[in-house]
C-alpha positions as CSV (number, residue, x, y, z in Angstrom):
1,X,-59.0,-6.4,-108.0
2,X,-60.8,-3.6,-106.7
3,X,-64.7,-2.8,-107.6
4,X,-65.7,0.9,-107.6
5,X,-68.7,1.4,-109.1
6,X,-70.8,4.5,-108.1
7,X,-72.5,5.9,-104.9
8,X,-75.7,4.2,-104.4
9,X,-77.1,0.6,-105.6
10,X,-77.6,0.1,-109.2
11,X,-79.1,-2.3,-111.2
12,X,-77.6,-4.7,-114.0
13,X,-81.6,-5.4,-115.1
14,X,-81.5,-3.6,-111.2
15,X,-77.7,-3.0,-110.8
16,X,-78.0,-1.0,-107.1
17,X,-75.7,2.4,-106.0
18,X,-75.3,3.2,-102.5
19,X,-74.6,4.9,-99.9
20,X,-73.6,3.3,-96.7
21,X,-71.7,3.7,-92.9
22,X,-71.2,-0.6,-93.1
23,X,-69.9,-0.5,-89.6
24,X,-72.7,0.2,-87.6
25,X,-75.1,-1.4,-90.4
26,X,-76.7,2.3,-91.2
27,X,-79.5,1.7,-92.9
28,X,-78.6,2.3,-97.5
29,X,-80.2,4.9,-99.0
30,X,-83.0,3.8,-102.0
31,X,-81.6,1.6,-104.8
32,X,-81.4,2.9,-108.0
33,X,-82.5,0.8,-110.7
34,X,-80.2,0.1,-113.8
35,X,-80.2,-2.5,-116.7
36,X,-80.9,-5.0,-118.4
37,X,-80.3,-8.7,-118.2
38,X,-82.2,-11.1,-119.4
39,X,-85.3,-12.1,-117.3
40,X,-85.0,-15.7,-117.9
41,X,-81.3,-16.1,-116.7
42,X,-79.7,-16.7,-113.4
43,X,-76.7,-14.9,-112.2
44,X,-74.2,-17.5,-111.2
45,X,-70.7,-15.5,-111.1
46,X,-69.0,-11.8,-111.0
47,X,-65.4,-10.7,-111.0
48,X,-63.8,-7.2,-111.0
49,X,-60.6,-6.8,-112.5
50,X,-60.9,-2.7,-112.1
51,X,-63.4,0.4,-111.2
52,X,-65.4,-0.1,-114.1
53,X,-64.1,-4.0,-115.4
54,X,-66.2,-6.0,-114.1
55,X,-67.5,-9.6,-116.0
56,X,-70.3,-11.9,-115.3
57,X,-71.6,-15.3,-116.0
58,X,-75.6,-16.3,-116.3
59,X,-77.3,-19.9,-117.3
60,X,-80.5,-20.4,-118.1
61,X,-81.6,-23.7,-119.9
62,X,-80.5,-23.0,-123.3
63,X,-78.7,-19.9,-123.3
64,X,-76.7,-18.1,-121.0
65,X,-73.7,-15.4,-121.4
66,X,-70.8,-13.7,-119.9
67,X,-70.9,-9.9,-120.1
68,X,-69.5,-7.1,-119.1
69,X,-70.3,-4.1,-117.2
70,X,-68.8,-1.3,-115.8
71,X,-70.8,-1.6,-112.7
72,X,-73.8,0.3,-113.6
73,X,-75.2,-1.5,-116.2
74,X,-73.9,-4.0,-118.9
75,X,-72.0,-2.9,-121.8
76,X,-71.3,-5.9,-123.7
77,X,-72.3,-9.5,-124.0
78,X,-68.4,-11.4,-124.5
79,X,-69.9,-14.7,-124.9
80,X,-73.5,-16.4,-125.5
81,X,-73.4,-20.0,-124.2
82,X,-75.9,-22.0,-126.0
83,X,-75.6,-25.4,-128.5
84,X,-73.2,-23.2,-130.6
85,X,-70.5,-22.6,-127.6
86,X,-71.5,-26.5,-127.0
87,X,-70.0,-27.6,-130.7
88,X,-67.2,-25.6,-129.7
89,X,-66.4,-27.4,-127.0
90,X,-67.5,-30.9,-128.7
91,X,-70.6,-31.0,-126.6
92,X,-74.4,-31.9,-127.5
93,X,-76.5,-29.2,-126.0
94,X,-75.6,-25.9,-124.2
95,X,-73.3,-25.4,-122.0
96,X,-73.5,-23.8,-118.5
97,X,-71.2,-21.1,-117.1
98,X,-71.1,-21.5,-113.7
99,X,-68.8,-18.5,-112.2
100,X,-64.6,-17.3,-112.2
101,X,-61.4,-18.4,-111.1
102,X,-57.9,-16.8,-111.2
103,X,-54.5,-18.3,-111.4
104,X,-52.0,-16.5,-111.4
105,X,-52.5,-13.6,-114.3
106,X,-55.3,-15.9,-116.1
107,X,-59.2,-15.9,-115.4
108,X,-61.0,-18.9,-115.7
109,X,-64.3,-19.2,-116.7
110,X,-65.7,-22.2,-114.9
111,X,-68.2,-24.8,-116.7
112,X,-70.6,-27.5,-116.3
113,X,-71.9,-29.7,-119.0
114,X,-68.3,-29.7,-120.4
115,X,-65.7,-30.6,-117.8
116,X,-62.4,-29.9,-120.0
117,X,-64.0,-26.4,-121.9
118,X,-61.0,-24.0,-121.1
119,X,-62.0,-20.7,-121.4
120,X,-59.6,-18.2,-120.0
121,X,-58.7,-14.3,-120.7
122,X,-55.1,-12.9,-119.3
123,X,-55.5,-9.9,-121.0
124,X,-59.1,-7.2,-121.2
125,X,-61.3,-9.3,-119.7
126,X,-64.5,-6.9,-121.0
127,X,-62.4,-7.4,-124.7
128,X,-64.4,-10.4,-126.1
129,X,-61.5,-10.9,-128.3
130,X,-59.3,-11.6,-125.3
131,X,-61.2,-15.0,-124.7
132,X,-59.6,-17.9,-125.7
133,X,-61.3,-21.6,-125.8
134,X,-59.7,-24.5,-125.7
135,X,-59.4,-28.1,-123.4
136,X,-58.1,-28.7,-120.1
137,X,-56.9,-31.7,-121.8
138,X,-57.5,-35.3,-121.0
139,X,-58.0,-37.7,-117.8
140,X,-55.9,-40.5,-117.7
141,X,-57.3,-43.4,-120.2
142,X,-60.0,-41.5,-121.0
143,X,-61.3,-39.4,-124.1
144,X,-63.7,-36.8,-122.0
145,X,-64.4,-35.9,-118.5
146,X,-68.1,-36.3,-119.0
147,X,-70.4,-33.0,-118.1
148,X,-69.8,-32.7,-114.3
149,X,-69.3,-29.0,-113.5
150,X,-65.5,-27.7,-113.2
151,X,-66.1,-26.5,-109.4
152,X,-61.9,-24.9,-108.8
153,X,-58.7,-25.5,-109.9
154,X,-55.2,-23.9,-108.8
155,X,-50.9,-25.0,-109.2
156,X,-48.6,-25.1,-106.3
157,X,-45.6,-24.4,-109.2
158,X,-44.8,-27.6,-109.7
159,X,-48.3,-29.1,-110.9
160,X,-52.0,-28.5,-111.2
161,X,-55.0,-29.7,-109.6
162,X,-58.8,-29.4,-111.5
163,X,-61.7,-30.5,-109.1
164,X,-65.2,-31.2,-110.7
165,X,-68.2,-32.7,-109.9
166,X,-67.5,-36.7,-108.2
167,X,-63.8,-35.7,-108.7
168,X,-60.1,-34.2,-108.1
169,X,-57.6,-34.8,-110.3
170,X,-53.7,-33.6,-110.8
171,X,-51.1,-32.9,-113.1
172,X,-47.9,-32.7,-114.4
173,X,-49.1,-30.3,-116.9
174,X,-50.9,-26.7,-117.1
175,X,-54.3,-26.8,-118.4
176,X,-54.6,-27.1,-122.1
177,X,-54.9,-29.4,-125.0
178,X,-51.8,-31.9,-124.2
179,X,-52.8,-31.9,-120.9
180,X,-52.9,-35.8,-119.0
181,X,-54.7,-35.5,-115.6
182,X,-54.5,-38.3,-113.3
183,X,-57.8,-39.5,-110.7
184,X,-56.5,-38.5,-107.0
185,X,-59.6,-38.5,-105.0
186,X,-62.6,-39.4,-105.1
187,X,-63.4,-41.7,-101.9
188,X,-66.6,-43.7,-102.2
189,X,-67.2,-47.0,-104.7
190,X,-67.3,-48.2,-107.6
191,X,-64.0,-47.1,-108.5
192,X,-62.8,-45.4,-105.3
193,X,-59.4,-43.6,-105.5
194,X,-57.1,-43.6,-104.4
195,X,-57.7,-47.8,-104.6
196,X,-56.4,-48.0,-101.2
197,X,-58.8,-45.7,-99.8
198,X,-60.5,-48.2,-97.3
199,X,-56.7,-49.6,-95.8
200,X,-56.2,-45.5,-95.5
201,X,-59.0,-45.1,-94.0
202,X,-58.3,-47.7,-91.1
203,X,-54.8,-46.2,-90.5
204,X,-56.3,-42.9,-90.1
205,X,-59.7,-42.5,-89.5
206,X,-59.7,-38.7,-89.9
207,X,-59.6,-39.0,-93.6
208,X,-63.0,-37.8,-95.6
209,X,-64.8,-39.8,-97.3
210,X,-67.1,-37.9,-99.2
211,X,-67.5,-36.9,-103.1
212,X,-66.5,-33.3,-103.8
213,X,-70.3,-33.1,-105.1
214,X,-73.5,-31.7,-103.5
215,X,-76.8,-32.9,-105.2
216,X,-79.0,-29.8,-104.8
217,X,-80.8,-28.0,-107.4
218,X,-80.0,-25.2,-109.0
219,X,-76.6,-26.8,-109.3
220,X,-75.5,-24.6,-106.3
221,X,-72.6,-21.9,-107.1
222,X,-70.1,-22.8,-104.8
223,X,-69.8,-26.3,-104.1
224,X,-66.1,-26.3,-103.5
225,X,-63.4,-23.6,-102.6
226,X,-59.7,-24.2,-104.4
227,X,-56.9,-21.7,-103.0
228,X,-55.2,-20.4,-106.4
229,X,-51.5,-21.7,-104.7
230,X,-53.2,-25.2,-103.5
231,X,-52.2,-24.7,-100.4
232,X,-56.5,-25.0,-98.9
233,X,-58.7,-27.1,-100.6
234,X,-62.4,-27.3,-98.4
235,X,-65.2,-29.3,-99.9
236,X,-68.8,-29.8,-97.9
237,X,-69.2,-33.5,-96.1
238,X,-72.4,-34.9,-95.1
239,X,-74.7,-33.2,-97.4
240,X,-77.9,-34.1,-99.0
241,X,-77.8,-36.4,-101.6
242,X,-73.6,-36.7,-101.5
243,X,-72.0,-39.9,-101.6
244,X,-69.5,-41.1,-98.9
245,X,-69.3,-42.1,-95.1
246,X,-68.2,-38.1,-93.3
247,X,-70.9,-36.7,-90.9
248,X,-71.6,-33.0,-91.2
249,X,-69.0,-31.1,-91.7
250,X,-66.3,-30.1,-94.4
251,X,-63.1,-32.2,-96.5
252,X,-59.9,-30.0,-95.6
253,X,-56.8,-30.2,-97.6
254,X,-53.3,-28.6,-97.6
255,X,-51.7,-31.2,-100.1
256,X,-52.8,-29.8,-103.7
257,X,-55.6,-32.4,-102.9
258,X,-53.7,-35.5,-103.2
259,X,-55.9,-36.2,-99.0
260,X,-59.0,-35.0,-97.5
261,X,-59.4,-34.8,-93.8
262,X,-62.7,-34.5,-91.9
263,X,-64.0,-31.6,-89.8
264,X,-67.2,-32.2,-88.0
265,X,-69.4,-29.6,-87.6
266,X,-70.9,-29.8,-83.7
267,X,-74.6,-29.7,-83.4
268,X,-75.7,-31.0,-87.4
269,X,-76.6,-34.6,-87.6
270,X,-78.2,-36.6,-90.8
271,X,-77.9,-35.7,-93.8
272,X,-77.8,-31.7,-93.1
273,X,-74.0,-31.4,-93.8
274,X,-73.1,-27.4,-96.0
275,X,-74.0,-26.9,-99.1
276,X,-71.3,-24.5,-100.0
277,X,-67.9,-23.2,-99.0
278,X,-65.8,-19.7,-99.7
279,X,-62.1,-19.0,-98.1
280,X,-60.7,-15.5,-98.0
281,X,-57.2,-15.6,-96.9
282,X,-57.3,-18.0,-93.9
283,X,-61.1,-17.6,-93.2
284,X,-63.6,-19.8,-95.3
285,X,-67.7,-19.9,-94.0
286,X,-69.8,-23.4,-95.3
287,X,-73.1,-22.6,-95.2
288,X,-76.3,-24.5,-95.2
289,X,-80.0,-24.6,-95.9
290,X,-82.8,-26.5,-96.9
291,X,-86.6,-25.4,-97.1
292,X,-87.8,-27.9,-95.3
293,X,-84.8,-28.5,-92.7
294,X,-84.6,-25.1,-90.3
295,X,-81.7,-26.8,-88.3
296,X,-79.1,-27.2,-91.8
297,X,-79.7,-23.3,-91.7
298,X,-76.1,-22.0,-90.3
299,X,-73.1,-20.5,-91.4
300,X,-69.7,-21.9,-89.7
301,X,-66.8,-19.7,-89.5
302,X,-63.0,-20.6,-89.0
303,X,-60.5,-17.7,-88.5
304,X,-57.6,-20.1,-89.4
305,X,-58.1,-22.3,-91.8
306,X,-54.5,-22.8,-93.0
307,X,-54.7,-25.2,-90.2
308,X,-56.5,-27.6,-92.2
309,X,-58.2,-30.8,-89.9
310,X,-56.9,-28.5,-86.7
311,X,-58.7,-25.9,-88.0
312,X,-61.5,-24.5,-85.6
313,X,-64.5,-24.1,-87.0
314,X,-67.6,-21.9,-85.0
315,X,-71.1,-21.9,-85.4
316,X,-72.0,-17.6,-86.3
317,X,-74.6,-16.0,-84.6
318,X,-77.5,-15.7,-86.9
319,X,-80.2,-13.2,-87.3
320,X,-84.0,-14.0,-86.3
321,X,-84.3,-16.2,-89.4
322,X,-87.7,-18.1,-90.5
323,X,-87.5,-21.9,-90.4
324,X,-88.1,-21.8,-94.2
325,X,-84.2,-19.6,-94.8
326,X,-81.3,-21.3,-97.1
327,X,-78.8,-19.9,-98.1
328,X,-76.8,-20.2,-101.1
329,X,-73.6,-17.8,-101.3
330,X,-71.4,-16.2,-99.3
331,X,-68.4,-14.0,-100.2
332,X,-65.7,-12.1,-98.1
333,X,-64.0,-8.6,-99.1
334,X,-60.1,-9.3,-99.2
335,X,-58.7,-9.6,-95.5
336,X,-61.8,-11.9,-94.8
337,X,-63.3,-8.9,-92.6
338,X,-66.5,-8.0,-94.0
339,X,-68.8,-10.6,-95.9
340,X,-72.2,-11.4,-97.6
341,X,-74.5,-14.6,-97.6
342,X,-77.4,-14.6,-99.8
343,X,-80.2,-17.3,-100.1
344,X,-83.7,-17.2,-100.2
345,X,-86.9,-16.8,-97.4
346,X,-89.8,-19.2,-98.1
347,X,-90.9,-20.3,-101.8
348,X,-88.6,-17.2,-103.7
349,X,-88.0,-14.1,-100.9
350,X,-84.8,-12.9,-101.0
351,X,-82.3,-13.5,-98.0
352,X,-79.6,-11.2,-97.2
353,X,-76.9,-10.9,-94.5
354,X,-74.1,-9.3,-93.7
355,X,-70.5,-9.5,-91.8
356,X,-68.4,-7.0,-90.1
357,X,-65.9,-9.6,-88.1
358,X,-65.3,-12.0,-90.1
359,X,-68.6,-14.0,-90.3
360,X,-68.7,-14.5,-86.7
361,X,-72.3,-12.3,-86.6
362,X,-74.7,-11.5,-89.0
363,X,-76.6,-9.0,-89.7
364,X,-80.3,-9.2,-91.8
365,X,-80.1,-6.8,-94.7
366,X,-82.5,-8.4,-96.6
367,X,-84.7,-5.1,-97.3
368,X,-82.0,-3.8,-100.0
369,X,-82.8,-6.4,-102.4
370,X,-86.4,-6.6,-101.2
371,X,-87.1,-3.1,-102.1
372,X,-86.7,-3.8,-106.2
373,X,-87.2,-7.9,-106.1
374,X,-89.4,-9.0,-104.3
375,X,-89.9,-12.2,-105.6
376,X,-86.4,-13.7,-106.4
377,X,-84.2,-15.9,-104.8
378,X,-80.7,-15.4,-104.8
379,X,-77.6,-17.4,-105.4
380,X,-73.8,-15.0,-106.2
381,X,-72.5,-12.5,-103.7
382,X,-69.0,-11.1,-104.8
383,X,-67.5,-8.2,-102.5
384,X,-64.6,-6.9,-104.0
385,X,-63.2,-4.8,-101.8
386,X,-64.4,-3.6,-97.9
387,X,-66.7,-1.2,-99.7
388,X,-68.3,-2.6,-102.6
389,X,-70.7,-6.0,-103.3
390,X,-72.4,-7.5,-106.3
391,X,-75.8,-9.7,-105.4
392,X,-77.4,-11.8,-108.3
393,X,-80.7,-14.1,-108.7
394,X,-83.0,-15.2,-110.4
395,X,-85.1,-13.6,-113.2
396,X,-81.9,-12.1,-114.3
397,X,-81.5,-9.9,-111.0
398,X,-78.0,-8.4,-110.4
399,X,-77.9,-6.1,-108.2
400,X,-73.9,-4.1,-107.9
401,X,-73.2,-1.0,-105.0
402,X,-71.0,0.9,-102.3
403,X,-71.8,2.2,-98.8
């Protein structure tokens, strides 16, 4: 799944090519803008199938897009996410495209506003005819999942787990119109799932009593992580507007979402838990950042995520940042050594950090973005390999480059 773009930065409404000696954090060459996307869009996800075969999701009020890109430009509009697409999925209004998940040979577009929608591709991602529209199935005894966000899904070979905003579901069936999904984990009243969670918590106080959701706007693009084989599921705990009693940290499942255990973050208090989490193998990062709470701007990292609740999470060393800095997305290249973190500073200035030690220390490289977008908040980052990165944000900003 390497994405090899030309040297130098390019912009898809700004794809940036970039020559860069990463290990020494050398300063890149000046980015070269290309385009276009639409200026009202927020970039929510990028996924690459090959060197010049990438797809991009965007959302914007009543119309977003699924684009194809060769790493230098937008080459095609594959799907327009508008009222017509919402009607296809049986909802009123537009559905929002919020990034990607890959399970086996199938790539899923994560949807918001139509949680039972199924938009998949098992072939050429840049072929509009290869994208199939269908339904995930239905929750037991109900006629839909509502308009919740799809956070992720996976299978261990015998069953499936689907994580949506506020609920974890499991099914014996693969996603599809005939699948029946059973509520598995949502440990807060009313309607606690499992129903005996209070007794379980008395017997095992390490259980994580928090819904898999974070209540900030715009909707985060990494509200949780679901490994394709279900070996690991991680979601924030103790975050702003999150229901539950768990203190700031993460909720971790190593049994396919049947149970979640709490890992607290030392030195983080109140409702300043992480806003997002991402993993690459054994390496995971959870990050925060509220504009008026400088103590919430942090990144915690673990290199032994497979240990579940016994994993060691370390607060990363960050460069000196302004008090109003906040993170909105993190991604590691395969192997978990090279990574990027993006967000914003102040009302709208972009923030970008890089790491080459698995997230333990980070360097500020925001100038890469500010050269062409001084007033754009960032929400998406994707590192297909150790020498390439995509960065996306508001105002149709999408950057892609190698170093």
